[in-house]
C-alpha positions in Angstrom: -7.0 6.7 26.6 -5.2 3.7 24.8 -8.0 1.4 25.8 -10.9 4.1 24.0 -8.3 5.2 21.2 -8.7 0.7 20.2 -12.6 0.9 20.5 -12.8 3.5 18.7 -10.7 1.6 15.8 -12.5 -1.5 16.7 -16.5 1.2 16.4 -14.5 2.6 12.8 -13.9 -1.5 11.3 -17.3 -2.4 12.2 -19.0 1.4 10.9 -17.2 0.0 7.3 -18.2 -3.3 7.1 -22.1 -2.1 7.9 -21.9 0.3 5.4 -21.5 3.3 6.9 -20.8 6.6 5.0 -17.0 7.4 4.4 -17.7 10.8 7.0 -19.1 8.8 10.3 -16.2 6.8 9.7 -13.2 10.1 8.9 -15.2 11.1 12.4 -14.7 7.8 14.7 -11.2 7.6 13.4 -10.1 11.3 14.1 -11.6 10.9 17.4 -9.2 8.3 17.6 -6.0 9.6 16.3 -7.0 12.9 18.5 -7.0 10.6 21.7 -3.2 10.9 21.1 -2.0 13.4 18.7 -4.1 16.0 20.0 -2.5 18.8 17.5 -3.6 16.6 14.8 -4.6 19.1 11.9 -3.9 22.0 13.2 0.3 21.9 13.2 2.7 20.6 10.9 4.6 17.7 12.8 7.6 16.7 10.1 9.2 14.1 13.2 6.0 12.8 14.2 5.8 9.1 16.1 3.6 6.5 15.8 2.5 4.0 17.9 0.9 0.3 16.0 -2.7 1.7 16.3 -2.1 5.3 15.2 -0.6 4.0 12.0 -3.7 1.2 11.6 -5.6 5.1 12.3 -3.7 6.9 9.6 -4.2 4.5 7.0 -8.0 4.1 8.0 -7.8 7.9 7.6 -6.5 7.8 4.2 -8.1 5.3 3.1 -11.2 8.0 3.3 -9.6 11.2 2.1 -9.7 13.0 -0.7 -7.0 14.8 -0.5 -3.9 13.3 -2.6 -1.5 15.3 -1.4 -2.0 15.7 2.7 -2.6 11.1 2.1 1.1 11.7 0.5 2.9 13.4 3.0 1.4 11.0 5.6 2.6 7.9 4.1 5.6 9.5 3.3 6.1 10.7 7.4 5.2 7.5 8.3 7.6 5.2 5.6 10.1 7.3 7.7 9.6 6.5 11.2 8.5 3.0 10.3 11.5 2.2 8.3 14.0 4.2 11.2 12.5 2.8 14.3 9.9 -0.4 14.4 10.6 -3.5 14.8 11.4 -6.0 11.2 7.9 -7.6 12.9 5.7 -4.2 12.7 8.0 -2.6 10.1 7.1 -5.9 8.0 3.3 -4.9 8.4 3.3 -1.5 8.6 5.9 -0.9 6.0 4.0 -3.4 3.1 0.5 -1.1 3.9 2.0 1.9 3.2 3.9 1.5 0.2 0.9 0.1 -1.3 -1.2 2.5 -0.7 1.9 5.3 -1.6 1.9 3.0 -4.9 -2.2 3.6 -4.9 -1.9 6.8 -5.3 0.6 7.3 -7.8 -1.6 5.6 -9.8 -4.5 7.8 -9.3 -2.2 10.4 -9.6 -0.8 8.3 -13.7 2.7 8.5 -12.8 3.2 5.2 -14.0 7.1 5.2 -12.9 6.8 6.6 -9.2 4.5 3.5 -9.3 7.0 1.3 -10.6 9.5 2.2 -7.6 6.9 2.4 -4.6 6.0 -1.6 -6.4 9.4 -2.5 -6.3 10.2 -1.7 -2.3 7.8 -3.2 -1.5 8.4 -6.9 -3.6 12.4 -5.9 -2.1 10.2 -5.8 1.5 8.7 -9.3 0.7 11.5 -11.0 -0.4 13.5 -10.1 3.1 11.0 -11.3 5.2 9.3 -14.7 6.4 6.0 -14.5 4.0 5.2 -14.4 0.6 2.2 -12.7 1.4 1.0 -10.2 -2.0 3.7 -11.4 -3.5 2.2 -12.7 -6.4 0.5 -9.6 -6.6 2.9 -7.5 -6.5 4.6 -8.9 -9.8 1.7 -9.4 -11.6 1.4 -5.5 -10.8 4.7 -4.9 -11.7 4.4 -6.6 -15.1 1.5 -4.4 -15.5 3.5 -1.0 -15.2 6.3 -2.6 -16.7 3.9 -3.2 -20.0 2.4 1.0 -20.1 6.0 1.9 -19.9 6.8 -0.2 -22.4 4.1 1.3 -25.3 5.3 4.2 -24.1 8.8 4.5 -24.6 9.7 2.7 -27.9 13.5 3.1 -27.5 12.8 0.3 -24.4 10.5 -2.1 -25.7 12.4 -5.2 -26.0 14.2 -4.6 -22.7 10.8 -4.1 -20.8 8.8 -6.8 -22.1 11.6 -9.3 -21.8 11.1 -8.2 -17.8 7.7 -8.2 -18.0 7.7 -11.9 -19.5 9.6 -12.3 -16.0 7.4 -10.7 -13.9 4.6 -12.6 -15.3 6.7 -16.0 -14.4 7.3 -14.8 -11.1 3.5 -13.9 -10.2 2.4 -17.4 -12.2 4.3 -19.6 -10.0 3.9 -17.8 -6.7 0.2 -17.8 -7.3 0.1 -21.6 -8.1 1.9 -22.3 -4.8 -0.4 -19.6 -3.0 -3.2 -21.5 -4.8 -4.6 -18.3 -6.0 -6.9 -19.9 -8.9 -8.6 -16.5 -9.5 -5.2 -14.8 -10.0 -3.1 -17.2 -12.0 -6.4 -17.2 -14.3 -5.6 -13.8 -15.3 -2.7 -13.7 -15.5 -2.9 -16.6 -18.0 -4.8 -13.9 -20.1 -2.3 -11.5 -19.6 0.3 -13.5 -20.9 -0.3 -14.1 -24.0 -1.1 -9.9 -24.8 1.9 -8.8 -23.4 
């Protein structure tokens, strides 16, 4: 059963790379999830446990789902699970993906404040880990959110502007260290307009 689930996950990855339809990819991911979660979609479980493969499968399904409320609820359940039960290494990988998806959902919903909260949680996660992967992009994203909030809240404009400059500086130097030329250029362009 687990071998078949892994096979189906690989099949979904190949289908995605070959440009298959969302429905075709979702069908394969659903089939894979049903192997270990036979009640998936039939009843709500608030205390589900997730294997590493199930997290990958759910993240894939979430990527192709249109139902924002389902995506958000499932991601929050997965986040609670990973924070409570997963080992440090698995937690870092899974939690980062989950937090980025949650931030993306908030962006889609237009909730900059909540999106900022998830970005800050992701930054904290990176700071506590041994990797810098994604750090520059997170600081850059946070600077953009601060800029957006600055435009909405005139009373906090000076404070947001200072924080925004700090985040852009962090993003810039981290991108330099990571040799991310494209992001360095983007930051230079954005920095002039903050």
